[in-house]
KOLTIBA-222867 format. One line per 5 residues: number of its first residue (from 1); for each residue x, y, z of C-alpha. Coordinates in Angstrom, 3 decimals, padded with zeros to 6 digits. Layout:
N
NUM	X Y Z  ...;
***
This chain:
465
1	091.335 094.976 076.886  091.448 095.039 080.584  092.137 098.001 082.284  094.550 097.731 085.905  092.300 100.187 087.053;
6	092.918 102.974 090.449  094.465 106.257 090.702  096.273 106.340 094.517  096.943 110.243 095.175  100.209 110.970 097.699;
11	100.248 114.565 099.568  101.138 115.709 103.238  098.595 117.916 102.759  095.072 116.527 103.753  093.060 119.586 101.686;
16	095.215 119.601 098.113  095.086 115.558 098.285  091.164 115.646 098.539  090.571 118.502 096.709  092.806 116.692 094.005;
21	090.553 114.043 094.288  087.354 115.246 093.789  088.763 117.270 090.258  089.909 113.342 088.527  086.797 111.481 090.547;
26	084.291 114.220 087.892  086.855 114.234 085.283  087.115 109.830 085.537  084.023 108.856 086.753  084.816 105.313 086.178;
31	088.384 104.721 088.061  088.942 104.284 091.392  090.369 107.116 093.202  091.926 106.896 096.372  093.986 109.619 098.504;
36	096.379 109.346 101.289  099.105 111.831 102.896  102.631 109.775 103.629  104.650 107.398 101.400  104.340 104.156 103.861;
41	100.411 104.950 103.251  100.748 104.358 100.121  102.853 101.061 099.707  100.160 099.981 102.195  097.603 100.498 099.856;
46	099.557 099.295 097.080  100.037 095.945 098.472  096.127 096.211 099.316  094.743 096.816 096.207  095.507 097.569 092.253;
51	096.545 100.992 091.056  097.310 101.724 087.198  098.719 105.613 088.497  100.461 106.688 091.569  100.054 110.488 091.990;
56	102.389 111.819 094.280  103.732 114.897 096.024  107.606 115.493 095.749  108.394 117.044 098.750  106.990 115.199 102.177;
61	108.255 114.936 105.771  109.099 111.027 106.426  109.315 108.802 102.939  109.326 111.713 100.537  108.057 111.403 096.676;
66	111.931 110.176 095.064  112.024 107.379 097.720  108.007 106.317 097.007  108.977 105.806 093.769  111.425 102.817 093.895;
71	109.563 101.201 095.922  107.044 101.053 094.392  107.914 100.332 090.929  110.474 097.838 092.977  107.251 096.723 093.799;
76	104.907 097.407 090.783  106.709 097.412 087.627  103.594 097.948 085.406  102.769 101.421 088.006  102.608 104.844 085.921;
81	104.010 107.057 088.246  103.972 110.766 087.772  105.691 113.907 090.719  104.230 116.519 091.755  106.698 119.198 092.731;
86	106.936 123.292 092.692  109.085 125.108 090.765  111.479 125.333 093.054  112.549 121.555 092.425  111.904 120.823 089.230;
91	115.394 120.240 088.566  114.981 116.854 091.556  112.125 115.860 088.995  113.823 115.875 086.092  115.684 112.992 088.403;
96	113.058 111.330 089.039  111.697 110.739 085.816  115.294 109.437 085.215  114.533 107.332 088.044  111.433 106.130 086.144;
101	108.717 108.535 086.325  106.245 108.991 084.506  105.625 112.118 084.203  106.173 115.435 086.681  103.363 118.260 086.971;
106	104.735 122.203 088.615  102.197 123.049 091.372  099.985 124.924 090.969  098.699 121.719 088.723  096.607 123.244 085.992;
111	093.126 120.976 084.835  093.836 120.813 080.827  097.729 119.220 082.169  096.964 117.168 084.977  094.027 115.058 083.094;
116	096.241 115.033 080.273  099.445 113.474 082.213  096.543 110.739 084.450  094.539 109.436 081.323  097.461 108.869 078.984;
121	098.993 107.365 082.079  096.715 105.146 083.444  097.074 103.915 079.312  099.998 103.205 079.742  099.440 101.048 082.644;
126	096.721 099.444 080.857  099.622 098.756 078.207  102.069 097.065 080.472  099.483 095.106 081.773  097.803 093.540 078.882;
131	101.318 093.096 077.030  102.414 091.363 080.122  099.231 088.991 080.135  100.175 088.716 076.166  103.794 087.535 077.309;
136	102.066 085.166 079.723  099.953 083.296 077.139  102.614 083.087 074.585  105.321 081.409 077.028  102.518 079.245 077.995;
141	101.476 078.244 074.870  105.145 077.996 073.056  106.082 076.019 075.979  103.537 073.845 075.060  104.280 073.415 071.546;
146	105.215 076.549 069.770  101.692 076.730 067.605  100.601 080.208 068.927  097.008 081.182 069.188  094.082 080.251 070.927;
151	091.141 080.208 068.161  088.797 078.107 067.778  090.695 076.755 064.899  094.657 076.755 066.155  092.874 075.125 069.286;
156	091.269 072.171 067.001  095.074 072.561 064.529  096.939 072.086 068.071  094.351 069.414 069.437  095.082 067.293 065.897;
161	098.517 067.453 065.849  098.631 065.944 069.354  096.430 062.629 068.209  098.188 062.894 064.821  101.423 062.611 066.895;
166	101.094 059.643 068.743  100.601 057.559 065.555  103.588 056.612 063.063  101.539 057.085 059.807  102.467 059.735 056.646;
171	101.024 063.117 057.403  099.703 065.428 054.532  100.053 068.935 056.047  097.648 071.202 054.289  098.001 074.805 053.734;
176	098.131 078.497 051.614  101.843 079.226 051.677  102.734 080.818 055.586  099.979 079.075 057.285  103.638 078.072 059.454;
181	102.625 074.014 057.971  106.835 073.443 058.970  105.835 074.600 062.128  103.016 071.449 062.075  105.616 068.898 060.710;
186	108.666 070.074 063.514  105.419 069.462 066.506  104.808 066.353 065.158  108.314 065.144 065.359  109.013 067.150 069.207;
191	105.914 065.684 070.442  105.925 062.024 068.526  108.273 059.085 069.431  110.349 059.864 067.061  111.495 062.673 068.908;
196	115.360 061.454 069.405  115.958 060.934 066.266  116.240 063.087 063.357  114.525 065.686 062.022  115.242 066.607 058.339;
201	113.642 068.844 055.774  113.595 068.837 052.176  111.797 071.772 049.947  110.798 070.185 046.980  111.028 073.047 044.448;
206	114.720 074.845 045.065  116.209 071.766 044.826  116.525 071.176 040.358  114.956 067.804 038.614  118.163 065.833 038.200;
211	119.628 066.747 041.712  116.634 065.954 043.628  116.844 062.498 043.222  120.336 062.514 044.372  119.205 064.619 047.191;
216	117.068 062.053 048.225  118.108 058.807 047.470  122.194 059.585 047.975  124.033 057.739 044.984  127.469 056.264 044.423;
221	130.711 056.955 043.430  130.443 057.356 039.104  126.988 057.490 038.875  127.038 060.805 036.981  129.097 063.451 036.485;
226	131.297 065.000 039.408  129.744 062.140 041.554  133.413 061.116 042.547  132.011 059.523 046.248  128.877 057.584 047.670;
231	126.834 059.884 049.277  124.099 058.870 051.552  121.139 060.671 050.416  118.678 062.452 053.201  116.564 059.070 053.577;
236	118.992 056.996 054.930  120.513 059.982 057.321  117.113 060.358 058.409  116.709 056.827 058.752  115.016 056.793 063.019;
241	113.828 060.497 062.783  111.571 062.159 060.340  111.167 063.597 056.975  109.525 066.479 055.772  108.974 066.730 052.059;
246	107.597 070.615 051.761  105.446 071.533 048.763  105.362 067.829 047.389  103.037 068.820 044.809  105.529 070.720 042.615;
251	107.858 067.218 042.393  108.020 065.901 039.233  106.406 062.473 037.606  110.022 060.361 037.816  110.752 061.512 041.611;
256	106.770 060.956 042.754  107.764 057.729 041.035  110.813 057.072 043.206  108.830 058.379 046.110  105.971 055.833 046.119;
261	108.142 053.005 045.755  109.665 054.129 048.945  106.816 054.408 050.838  105.448 050.984 050.093  109.157 049.279 050.301;
266	110.483 050.889 052.653  113.798 051.324 051.386  116.321 053.294 049.244  118.369 052.582 046.053  121.394 055.160 045.430;
271	120.896 056.548 042.142  123.586 054.602 039.724  122.867 051.726 042.908  121.947 047.793 042.022  121.769 047.381 045.765;
276	118.333 049.210 048.355  118.022 050.200 051.597  115.646 049.981 054.588  114.601 053.052 056.113  112.716 053.848 058.967;
281	111.193 056.572 058.429  108.016 058.800 058.727  107.641 061.067 056.770  105.414 064.182 056.246  104.632 066.019 052.740;
286	102.843 069.859 052.787  101.429 070.962 050.074  100.101 074.647 048.921  098.061 072.821 045.699  095.064 071.014 045.345;
291	096.492 067.159 044.162  092.890 066.621 043.472  093.218 068.588 040.595  096.581 067.852 040.016  095.555 064.717 040.215;
296	092.738 065.465 036.603  095.530 067.066 035.712  097.671 063.799 035.215  099.970 065.531 036.914  100.264 064.220 040.162;
301	099.708 059.843 041.002  097.098 058.989 042.339  098.852 056.289 043.863  100.822 058.736 045.680  098.057 061.252 046.856;
306	096.792 058.293 048.983  100.174 056.563 049.975  101.139 060.204 051.583  097.140 061.218 052.795  097.060 058.490 055.883;
311	096.016 061.548 057.984  095.145 064.816 056.916  096.015 068.216 058.705  094.534 071.540 057.312  096.205 074.808 058.435;
316	094.078 076.882 058.868  094.979 080.197 056.821  095.325 083.420 058.900  092.186 085.411 058.028  090.417 082.440 059.639;
321	091.923 082.715 062.903  091.880 086.343 062.524  091.576 086.450 067.396  095.289 085.632 067.273  096.511 088.204 065.315;
326	097.192 090.596 068.359  099.013 087.581 069.928  101.017 086.196 066.809  101.573 090.247 066.832  103.869 090.342 070.477;
331	105.236 087.207 070.006  106.493 088.238 066.479  107.612 092.332 068.318  108.994 090.214 071.329  111.138 087.943 068.988;
336	112.496 091.439 067.280  113.323 093.091 069.726  115.465 090.141 070.815  116.769 089.914 067.734  117.967 093.201 067.038;
341	118.697 093.372 070.873  117.032 095.974 071.414  114.087 097.291 074.745  111.159 095.506 074.223  107.998 096.935 072.792;
346	104.703 096.330 072.966  101.460 097.713 070.598  098.738 100.188 070.735  095.591 098.898 071.109  094.417 101.367 067.952;
351	097.388 099.491 065.594  097.498 095.883 067.520  092.791 096.411 066.482  094.557 097.916 062.690  096.172 095.024 062.322;
356	093.659 092.439 063.020  090.793 094.002 060.168  094.317 093.410 057.394  093.459 090.179 055.219  097.301 089.011 055.587;
361	097.566 087.060 052.325  101.014 086.243 052.712  099.404 084.938 056.415  101.313 084.173 059.424  105.057 084.734 057.333;
366	103.509 088.068 055.866  102.395 089.280 059.715  105.746 088.765 060.984  107.783 089.776 058.463  105.530 093.120 058.405;
371	106.350 093.264 062.586  110.143 092.833 062.517  110.237 096.334 059.781  107.630 097.839 061.938  110.710 097.088 064.739;
376	113.162 098.860 062.660  111.536 102.596 061.744  109.665 102.818 065.184  110.715 104.950 067.776  109.859 104.389 070.844;
381	108.261 101.294 072.944  105.056 102.158 072.364  103.542 101.139 068.574  100.939 102.924 067.946  098.435 103.333 064.780;
386	100.454 105.598 062.736  103.884 103.921 063.399  101.931 100.791 061.738  101.084 103.189 058.034  103.939 105.132 058.167;
391	105.477 101.681 057.999  102.564 100.387 055.037  103.646 103.348 053.045  107.512 102.846 053.151  107.251 099.387 052.098;
396	104.707 099.312 048.743  101.684 101.505 049.637  098.968 102.328 047.292  100.496 105.601 045.310  103.726 104.231 044.949;
401	103.884 102.382 041.757  102.390 105.724 040.255  105.607 106.883 040.841  106.307 107.510 036.681  110.126 107.995 037.941;
406	112.286 106.331 039.710  114.285 108.572 042.011  117.951 108.814 042.769  119.192 107.150 045.943  119.589 109.398 047.808;
411	117.092 111.363 046.813  114.699 108.575 047.534  116.674 108.641 050.901  116.062 111.734 051.873  112.039 111.523 050.700;
416	111.704 108.280 053.366  113.714 109.601 055.433  111.761 113.237 056.008  108.167 111.157 056.144  109.012 108.391 058.429;
421	109.960 112.104 060.128  106.844 114.230 059.528  104.599 111.260 060.166  106.824 110.513 063.843  106.442 114.340 064.721;
426	103.035 114.915 063.514  101.948 111.619 065.975  103.830 113.393 068.915  102.606 116.670 068.433  099.014 115.060 068.466;
431	099.739 113.195 071.007  101.116 116.434 073.696  098.923 118.554 072.007  100.988 120.573 070.408  103.446 121.184 073.732;
436	107.067 120.612 072.582  108.464 120.583 075.414  106.504 117.625 075.879  106.490 116.295 072.984  110.803 116.773 073.098;
441	110.832 114.540 076.197  108.393 112.202 075.873  111.046 111.462 071.852  114.450 111.738 073.631  115.284 114.936 071.680;
446	116.501 118.095 072.701  113.911 121.030 072.710  116.224 122.612 070.677  116.429 119.799 067.985  112.833 119.672 068.025;
451	111.713 122.429 066.736  114.999 122.453 064.427  112.867 119.618 063.158  109.014 121.520 062.900  111.101 124.544 061.107;
456	112.736 122.490 058.592  109.899 120.593 057.597  107.273 123.627 058.186  104.782 121.712 060.962  102.940 123.743 063.269;
461	102.829 123.193 066.288  099.617 125.158 067.474  097.594 123.049 064.483  097.267 120.575 067.032  096.163 121.926 070.178;
***
């Protein structure tokens, strides 16, 4: 992940600023460090160069640190700002946190505390910068065809979808469950000459066989018990547009025969009627089954297969495009936050790297559902590896199936809450190196509330120092 390098130091005491720059230079040799002595100089420097962290004194002549914070954050929203303050102005520094400062340090500055805050501030800016980059990538790709990803496999699929959309031939979309076959079909329709017509979809396995015929082809009044009026059917409703037959491999031989007639003749006959009606519909069929094997088993008509298989698109499994997982995870997280109406969240690099190593047998659909759960159960704006492993545990981690008895609802609920709290607090303390006050600030809890949690769960903050 690219890093928004650079640390800008601001202090009207020149010797202090130079000394701080040297100290940080020894600890962060890879970073570009610049020291200036006024707020105006800092703003000019921010306009010239890219910085990930602004470390500024609070009390300065002219523009003070609070005003510099407001102007710098307005110009550079991804910038992490750390306030330096004396003991007597700690309440003012706390107000600066409310205005968007990342943290504050009290003079004289302890080197270890300084290094920790600077490292985490730089990491935060990098995450926000990467988040912005992924947002731009997602927005650009969704504006094109909503097939999110930039791997070789997905680029080839996008090219094939664009080519297929220019024709009016029948398309067979193949791929495992959860890979996005429906999205591919909708994209073909939207890019095609039929885009102004209807786009309808039938989930073939979800409809009982005796009802599927009526659903597809319609029926006339009195055709069967309960048919109290004429129904035109989905083929007629989709006239001039596109019809997707989802999981075509699951339809019965009887329905296959009737579908073959529609494809051959371009007309439908409602159930109970002796009349036929012409239809102009483009068919997109999808399947996750090996139709060639079903032909050998005489469970799928060979002539229907060749009618459907004019153009074929193979949607890759997620394991074949694992490099797309970061942008997909970001896209789904952004959508989940919008659905829940909560502030945007973003992933820590370790978390995304871990997600990218998983096989995801349920493909994109499984990843999306997991991200939704992650958005619900994770506190804070940055989603860490610990959050991911916790959600895995809460949703069927190894060991849950070994539980010999079903717990009472009350006990199960308390256990889940305690497990979540323990994992969250332990990760919080690890990140703050056992600093309870800092952990309380970052979690939004009061110090007293956090201490009560530590006592109840018998967590010793000293173990994390």
